[in-house]
N, CA, C and O of each residue as an XYZ file, in Angstrom:
408
protein
N      67.292     17.778     54.998
C      66.899     17.055     55.391
C      67.927     16.252     56.014
O      67.802     15.349     56.841
N      69.274     16.876     55.318
C      70.147     15.279     55.364
C      71.042     16.043     56.614
O      71.967     15.474     57.194
N      70.514     17.671     56.965
C      71.538     18.234     57.788
C      70.607     17.553     59.638
O      71.226     17.507     60.701
N      69.023     17.115     59.466
C      69.123     16.670     59.932
C      69.161     15.877     60.660
O      69.040     15.789     61.882
N      69.489     14.733     59.236
C      68.951     13.553     59.671
C      70.425     13.166     60.745
O      70.320     12.438     61.732
N      72.020     13.949     60.220
C      73.581     13.726     60.266
C      72.765     13.688     61.791
O      72.606     12.605     62.356
N      72.041     15.548     62.673
C      72.281     15.083     63.710
C      71.068     14.208     64.494
O      70.821     14.317     65.695
N      70.495     13.480     63.722
C      70.131     12.906     64.333
C      71.099     11.147     64.235
O      71.159     10.279     65.105
N      71.560     11.158     63.209
C      72.458     10.210     63.720
C      73.408      9.746     64.751
O      73.699      8.751     65.414
N      73.894     11.529     64.457
C      75.039     11.848     65.705
C      74.499     11.989     67.168
O      75.397     12.079     68.006
N      72.951     12.035     67.749
C      72.680     12.532     68.766
C      70.978     12.108     68.713
O      70.036     12.898     68.657
N      70.914     10.356     68.754
C      69.072     10.073     68.097
C      68.528     10.769     68.911
O      67.597     11.352     68.355
N      68.627     11.106     70.250
C      66.796     11.591     71.159
C      67.078     13.128     71.100
O      66.556     13.736     72.034
N      67.907     14.030     70.062
C      67.745     15.156     69.451
C      66.353     15.420     69.796
O      65.767     14.748     68.946
N      65.149     16.168     70.755
C      63.885     16.924     70.516
C      64.290     17.721     69.028
O      64.187     17.342     67.861
N      64.678     18.700     69.493
C      64.739     20.011     68.078
C      65.076     18.830     66.789
O      64.288     18.743     65.847
N      65.830     18.298     66.832
C      65.991     17.578     65.404
C      64.748     16.436     64.994
O      64.277     15.498     64.351
N      64.730     17.184     65.727
C      63.249     15.579     65.506
C      61.715     16.195     64.808
O      60.931     15.898     63.907
N      61.921     17.458     66.101
C      60.465     18.962     66.209
C      61.146     18.544     64.282
O      60.992     17.478     63.685
N      61.782     19.663     63.830
C      62.819     19.991     62.478
C      62.450     19.073     61.033
O      61.908     19.352     59.964
N      63.131     17.676     61.704
C      62.297     16.768     60.497
C      60.846     16.469     60.769
O      60.021     15.846     60.102
N      60.779     16.946     61.674
C      58.767     16.351     61.424
C      58.080     17.096     60.506
O      57.385     16.620     59.608
N      58.370     18.934     60.842
C      58.466     20.139     60.163
C      58.511     19.482     58.922
O      57.414     19.082     58.532
N      59.718     19.201     58.006
C      60.355     18.625     56.513
C      59.462     17.960     56.466
O      58.732     18.236     55.514
N      59.151     17.206     57.035
C      57.628     15.764     56.213
C      56.425     16.385     56.499
O      55.478     15.854     55.917
N      56.088     17.509     57.332
C      55.032     17.778     57.017
C      55.111     18.137     55.950
O      54.830     17.315     55.078
N      55.468     19.318     55.599
C      55.657     20.495     54.056
C      55.999     19.670     53.109
O      55.890     20.035     51.939
N      56.464     18.436     53.419
C      56.440     17.463     52.035
C      55.502     17.059     51.581
O      55.218     16.918     50.391
N      54.830     16.793     52.632
C      53.111     16.397     52.847
C      53.125     14.055     52.816
O      52.477     13.192     52.224
N      54.651     14.081     54.174
C      54.508     12.873     54.428
C      54.550     12.637     56.776
O      55.188     12.493     57.818
N      52.659     12.859     55.733
C      52.396     12.845     57.137
C      52.708     12.117     58.104
O      52.891     12.497     59.260
N      52.825     10.519     57.498
C      52.803      9.097     58.504
C      53.796      9.529     59.245
O      53.856      9.395     60.467
N      55.110     10.382     58.129
C      56.057     11.110     59.013
C      56.747     10.755     59.290
O      57.597      9.882     59.468
N      55.817     12.557     59.411
C      56.038     13.858     59.852
C      55.289     13.077     61.786
O      55.828     13.582     62.772
N      54.184     11.987     62.053
C      53.896     11.691     63.412
C      54.281     11.125     63.589
O      54.099     10.866     64.779
N      55.386     10.035     62.817
C      56.426      9.331     63.793
C      57.371     10.537     64.789
O      57.844     10.344     65.908
N      57.424     11.533     64.122
C      58.879     12.154     64.391
C      58.899     13.549     65.841
O      59.597     13.976     66.761
N      57.024     13.836     64.848
C      56.651     14.552     66.725
C      56.390     14.147     67.755
O      56.518     14.778     68.804
N      55.804     12.547     67.595
C      55.350     11.396     68.813
C      56.713     11.384     69.251
O      56.773     11.453     70.479
N      58.039     11.310     68.583
C      59.758     11.125     68.954
C      60.228     12.686     70.210
O      61.088     12.992     71.036
N      59.408     13.045     69.796
C      59.884     14.400     69.893
C      60.042     14.705     71.640
O      60.912     14.913     72.485
N      58.206     14.538     71.473
C      57.775     14.569     73.367
C      57.144     13.586     73.941
O      56.235     13.373     74.743
N      58.478     12.652     72.789
C      58.570     11.100     73.438
C      59.965     11.950     75.031
O      60.189     12.039     76.238
N      60.389     12.298     73.721
C      62.285     12.705     74.919
C      61.889     14.158     75.625
O      62.338     14.720     76.623
N      61.053     14.452     74.859
C      60.889     16.372     75.954
C      58.923     15.768     75.653
O      58.297     15.557     74.614
N      58.436     15.656     77.503
C      57.322     15.492     76.882
C      56.182     17.238     77.092
O      55.108     17.557     76.581
N      57.013     17.891     77.967
C      57.381     19.554     77.244
C      57.022     20.560     75.791
O      56.743     21.715     75.468
N      57.247     19.255     75.249
C      57.845     20.180     73.828
C      56.358     20.612     72.868
O      55.870     20.028     71.901
N      55.903     21.878     73.595
C      53.982     22.007     73.141
C      54.060     22.450     72.151
O      53.057     23.140     71.969
N      54.907     22.480     71.063
C      55.198     23.375     69.737
C      55.015     21.804     69.007
O      54.103     21.730     68.185
N      55.876     20.474     69.276
C      55.942     19.082     68.450
C      54.403     18.884     68.966
O      53.592     18.839     68.042
N      53.925     18.771     70.130
C      51.812     18.477     70.525
C      52.107     19.386     69.295
O      52.470     18.975     68.193
N      51.862     20.906     69.708
C      50.234     21.073     68.531
C      50.665     21.414     67.348
O      50.087     22.306     66.727
N      52.193     20.499     66.625
C      51.946     20.503     64.792
C      51.332     18.936     64.641
O      50.763     18.555     63.618
N      51.560     18.031     65.927
C      51.029     16.735     65.989
C      49.875     16.998     65.166
O      49.625     16.962     63.962
N      49.106     17.344     66.492
C      47.311     17.523     65.719
C      47.291     18.348     65.059
O      46.178     18.677     65.468
N      47.550     19.251     64.165
C      47.820     19.851     63.035
C      48.084     18.561     61.665
O      47.677     18.391     60.515
N      48.858     17.976     62.477
C      48.773     16.286     61.641
C      48.207     15.354     61.291
O      47.940     14.727     60.266
N      48.000     15.344     62.685
C      46.540     14.696     62.907
C      45.113     15.322     62.377
O      44.356     15.095     61.434
N      45.140     15.917     63.105
C      43.698     16.947     62.084
C      43.612     16.098     60.693
O      42.802     15.181     60.555
N      44.513     16.490     59.694
C      44.221     16.577     57.871
C      44.816     14.844     57.880
O      45.069     14.496     56.726
N      45.051     13.855     58.801
C      44.747     12.536     58.695
C      43.322     12.161     58.664
O      42.860     11.168     58.101
N      42.369     13.473     59.636
C      41.191     13.205     59.746
C      41.214     12.390     61.183
O      40.138     11.821     61.368
N      41.985     12.229     62.040
C      42.209     11.616     63.101
C      41.612     12.905     64.118
O      42.465     13.544     64.733
N      40.665     13.151     64.231
C      39.480     14.498     64.799
C      39.956     14.372     66.088
O      40.490     15.277     66.729
N      39.670     12.719     66.637
C      40.473     12.622     68.490
C      41.389     12.748     68.507
O      41.693     13.167     69.624
N      42.452     12.619     67.720
C      43.496     13.011     68.150
C      44.160     13.754     68.701
O      44.757     13.862     69.773
N      43.829     14.751     67.023
C      43.355     16.241     67.264
C      43.245     17.172     68.659
O      43.953     18.074     69.107
N      42.280     16.659     69.030
C      41.916     17.221     70.219
C      42.610     17.056     71.291
O      42.759     18.098     71.929
N      43.047     16.218     71.688
C      43.442     15.369     72.350
C      44.978     16.320     73.000
O      45.205     16.850     74.088
N      45.803     16.186     71.707
C      47.038     17.546     71.903
C      46.413     18.409     72.267
O      46.515     18.736     73.450
N      45.797     18.898     71.660
C      44.821     20.664     71.857
C      44.956     20.952     73.392
O      45.479     21.858     74.041
N      44.291     19.847     73.696
C      43.325     19.963     74.981
C      44.611     19.797     76.243
O      44.759     20.318     77.348
N      45.418     18.789     75.432
C      46.558     19.297     76.466
C      47.624     20.095     76.794
O      48.456     20.117     77.702
N      47.330     20.882     75.609
C      48.916     21.573     75.543
C      47.525     23.326     75.885
O      48.009     24.456     75.945
N      46.226     23.135     76.018
C      45.991     24.327     77.115
C      45.667     23.425     78.586
O      44.801     23.979     79.263
N      45.951     22.754     78.900
C      46.194     22.315     80.622
C      47.363     22.719     80.841
O      47.631     23.513     81.743
N      48.080     22.300     80.167
C      49.899     22.461     80.153
C      50.246     23.488     80.277
O      51.251     23.513     80.987
N      49.775     24.940     79.769
C      50.379     26.098     78.595
C      49.425     27.049     78.936
O      49.566     27.902     78.060
N      48.099     27.600     80.049
C      46.838     27.350     80.068
C      47.502     29.221     79.831
O      48.563     29.467     80.406
N      46.738     30.545     78.895
C      47.097     31.826     78.612
C      48.489     32.563     78.118
O      49.072     33.644     78.207
N      48.652     31.045     77.448
C      49.636     31.385     76.165
C      49.401     31.627     74.997
O      48.343     31.894     74.428
N      50.782     31.493     74.511
C      49.657     32.056     72.865
C      49.969     30.888     72.095
O      49.663     30.945     70.904
N      50.637     29.603     72.614
C      50.224     28.534     71.803
C      48.968     28.094     72.348
O      48.300     27.693     71.395
N      48.398     27.989     73.297
C      47.302     27.643     74.281
C      46.152     28.356     73.324
O      45.208     27.708     72.871
N      46.353     29.816     73.063
C      45.330     30.593     72.558
C      45.171     29.989     70.981
O      44.414     30.743     70.370
N      45.514     29.174     70.355
C      45.955     29.236     69.062
C      45.515     27.220     68.833
O      45.156     26.611     67.825
N      45.808     26.650     70.508
C      45.353     25.768     70.489
C      44.049     25.470     70.319
O      43.527     24.639     69.577
N      43.330     26.637     71.485
C      41.566     26.720     71.035
C      40.986     27.465     70.579
O      39.929     27.988     70.932
N      41.707     27.634     69.593
C      41.608     28.449     67.908
C      40.914     26.522     66.885
O      39.989     26.042     66.229
N      42.116     26.246     67.432
C      41.955     25.544     66.484
C      40.596     23.744     66.724
O      39.817     23.172     65.962
N      41.085     23.502     68.377
C      39.455     23.559     69.291
C      38.692     23.707     68.970
O      37.867     22.800     68.857
N      38.454     24.944     68.610
C      37.219     25.921     68.070
C      36.856     25.317     67.085
O      35.864     24.588     67.081
N      37.824     25.584     65.796
C      37.139     25.592     64.961
C      36.868     23.770     64.684
O      35.871     23.684     63.968
N      37.495     22.162     65.057
C      37.219     21.256     64.913
C      35.682     20.568     65.288
O      34.903     19.729     64.837
N      35.840     21.754     66.705
C      34.692     21.731     67.100
C      33.069     21.780     66.217
O      32.046     21.122     66.028
N      33.704     23.005     65.900
C      32.510     23.749     64.324
C      32.974     22.722     62.983
O      32.885     23.144     61.830
N      33.209     22.069     63.131
C      33.208     20.859     61.543
C      33.331     21.644     60.340
O      33.012     21.488     59.162
N      34.190     22.996     61.370
C      35.686     23.144     60.070
C      36.609     22.200     59.684
O      36.838     21.254     60.438
N      37.420     22.353     58.167
C      38.250     20.970     58.616
C      39.665     22.016     58.218
O      40.438     21.659     57.329
N      39.922     23.563     59.130
C      41.604     24.151     58.604
C      40.972     24.743     59.763
O      39.986     25.381     60.132
N      42.299     24.076     60.236
C      42.556     24.658     61.999
C      43.088     26.410     61.258
O      43.412     27.327     62.013
């Protein structure tokens, strides 16, 4: 976490560092902080679909299913036929089926 913070101090808008810090916060169960970092990464790089995917996962864990669905649907539209779009589709099927684990 310290190295990521240092990277962001030097280059505050570096999407990879924002994304990786989001992963750290997610693993630490700091879900609101993870959302903020994933959103910042997407703001800096709207095509950062891995950040968008994980943002959907965090939203889902927070019970914000509409927002999770929005993120995963955007991935399917942006990069259809990719493994990430397939994963997003699986998560959407779970979400729409009412189960809670993506």
